[in-house]
N, C-alpha and C positions, 0 to 999 in steps of 0.2 A: 609161756616164755618162748622167745625166738620164733614166734609164728611167722613174722615177716621173713626171717632168714630161711625158714623151711619152704615158704611159698616161692621166694626168689630162687632158691637152690633148685627146686623142682623145675622152675621155668628155664633155668640155665642148663640143666642136665643134658637135654638132647643136643644142643649146639656144642656143648663141651665134649660129648662123645664123638661127634662128627669131626671137630677140630683135632681132638686127641688122636683119632684113628687116621686122619689125613697126615698129620705130622709124623706119627709112628710109621706109616707106610713110606713116607719120604725118607725118614731116617733109616728104616730097614733097607730100602732100596739102595741108598747111598752106601750103606755098610756092605751090602752084597756085591756091588760093582767096584768097591774100593780096591780089592786086590788086583783086579784086571787093569784098572787105571794106573795104579802105582807100579805095576810090573811092565806096562807097555809104554808109558810116557816118561821121558827124561825130564823130570821136574826141575832138577838143578840147572840144567841148560836153559830151560824156559825162564826160570826166575832170574838168571844172570842177565837177561835182556830187559828186566824191569829195574826201575830206580831202587837203589839199596834201601833208601828210607821207606819206601812203600812196602818192600818185602819185610822189613823189620817191624813196622807199625802194624801190619796186618798179620804178622806171625806166619808168613808163608814158608819160612824155613822149616816149619814143623809139618808141612804138607806131605812129606815123604813117608810118614808113618800112618798106620791105620788110625791111631788115636788123634793125631793132628788133622788128618783128613776129615774125620767125623766132627771134630771140634769146630773146624772152620766152616765146613759145608752145612752143618746143622745148628750147632749151639751158638756160634758167634753171630750168626745173622738171623736165621729163622727163630731162634730162641730169644737171644738178647734183644734184637730189633723187632721182629715180627710179633712174638708173643707178649713182650713188654708193652709195645704200642697197643696191642689188642686189649690187654687188661686195663690200660689207662683209658682207652676209648670206651670200653664197656662201662667202667665206673663213671666216666664223664656223662653218660646218658641217663644215669639213675635219677638223681634229684632234679636236674634241669628238665628231664623228660616229663616227670610227674607234675612239675610246676607248670610247664607249657601246656600240657593237655588237660589241666584242671583236676587231675587225680589226687594231687597233694592235699587239697582241702578235705577230701574224703578220708584220707589216711590220718590226717591230724585231728579229725573229729573223734577218733578212737582214743581211749585213755592211754596214750603213749607219748612220751616226750620226743621232741625233734632229735635230740642227741641219740636217744635209743634207736629211733627209726633209722638214722644215718648209719649207726654202728651195725645194725642188723642187716641193712642193705650191703654194707661193706663185707660182712662176714660171709655173705652168699657168694662172694668172689672166690672163696676157697673151693667151691665146686669145680670151676674150670681149672684152677691151679692144681688141685689134687688129681683130677681125672686125666688131664693132659700129661702131667708128670708120670703117672703110673703107666699110661698107654705107651708113651715114648720110651720109657725105660725098658719095658717089656719088648717093644719092637726092635730096639737097637741090640739089646742083649740076645734076643732070640736069633737075630740075623748073624751075630758073631758065632753062635753055635752051628749055624748052617755052613758058614765058610771055614769053620774049624780054625779061626784065628781069635785071639782073645783081647779084650780091653779089660784092664783090671776092674773087677766088679766093685771094689770099694771106691775107686775113682769115679766110676759111672754113677754109683749111688750118690756120691758127694756132689757131683754136678747137679743132680736133680734136687737133693736136699738143700743145697746152698742157693738154689734158684728161688726157693720159696720166699726168703726175705726180699730178694730183688723184685719179684712179682708183686708182693704185698706193698712195697714202696711205690711201684708204678700205679697200682690200684688206688692207694691212698692219695696220690697226687691227682688222679682222675676225679676222686670224690671231692677234693678241694675245688677243682675247676668247675665241677657240676653245681656246687653251691653258689658260686659267684657269677657264672655265665648266664646271660639273658635268654638264650635259646639252646635247645638240645644239640642241634647241629654245630653250633659254635663251640659248645663244651666238648663234644666228641672230637672235633677237629683240633682244638687247642691242646687237649689232653694227649692225643696220639701224636700230633705234630711236635710237641715239646719233647717227647721221648725220642723221636727220630732225630730232632735237632740236637739234643744232648749227645746222642750216639755219634753223630757226625762231628760235633765239637770235640769230643774226647778223641776221636780218630785223628783229627787235624792237629790238635795241640800236644798230643802225646809225644814225649821226647824232645819238646821244644822249650825255649826259655819261658813260655807262657803256659806251661803244662798245668799250673795251678788253676787255670780257668776250668779245667775239666773236673774239678772237685765237685761241681754241681751235678755231674752226670752219674746216675745210679750205677751204670755199667762199669764205672771205675772200681767199684767195690765187689764186683763179682766177675771172675775171669775163668770161664770154662776151659779155655785153651790151656792155661797153666795147671788146672786141676787134672786134665786128661793126659797131658804130655809130660808134666813134671811132678805130679802128685802134690802140688802146692795148694794147700787150703788156706782160706783167709777168714777165720772166725771173727776177727776184728771188723772186717768189711761187712760181714753178715750182721754183726751187732749194730754197726752204723746204719745199715739199711732198715733194720727193725726199729731203731730209735727214730729214724726219719719217718717211717710209716706211722708210728705212734704220734709224733709231733704233728704231722700233716693231718692225721685223722682228728686229733684233738682240736687243732685249729679250725678244721672244717666244721666240727660240731659246734664250736663257739660261734663261727660266722653264720651257720645255719640258724642258730638261735636268735641272731640279731637282724637278719635280712627279712624283708617283706616278701612273702611268697604269693601275694595276690597278683 
């Protein structure tokens, strides 16, 4: 059972460690330099020169605190945008890549259904999700101990725990694209590009009369800035993301059973 998941997880482990260590180092560095920046730069005066709508939409008014600084510099962009797009990109290359290089015929020759193969490949995405979450949590929290300033541990843990449904949804979308795309590069580009596009869409329509358009953006249902600066958790949003991941994965499994992989 789960031989494919174990194989793929082992294959993804080295890159997951590298990415986790890199983001953890960045997060730790930003945490270490935050007190100096917040103490030396008059952020309020700086933000007064920017459009008020821009400041509000990007949450820059929270930048003057350690929690707000880390949330914006690390979690709002590197995490929401970068890691979300990476998980979608990674998933996008799974099925499409095997079909393109002819490996799918060999895989399907084994006594395993297409749906099970897809689900096991998807479950392997838990490797980068778990490794990167643990590494960055340790890196940021460790840096706060060095500077002797604190970010509430419960809020920091919540940022990472609630990111799991978000990342799972991004990965599930990538799996769906991987099933229908004719080539691996197309699947990877569409999967990652859509996450980036929905991020920009949510940023542009937030607070406007057409804010309902942002409902398709997964990042609407996961707000690390609100978690770290206001201790506001959104279990409903996490539930929506989990349901979306299940629906996307189920739809991907159905489509995979219908398409010709030759």
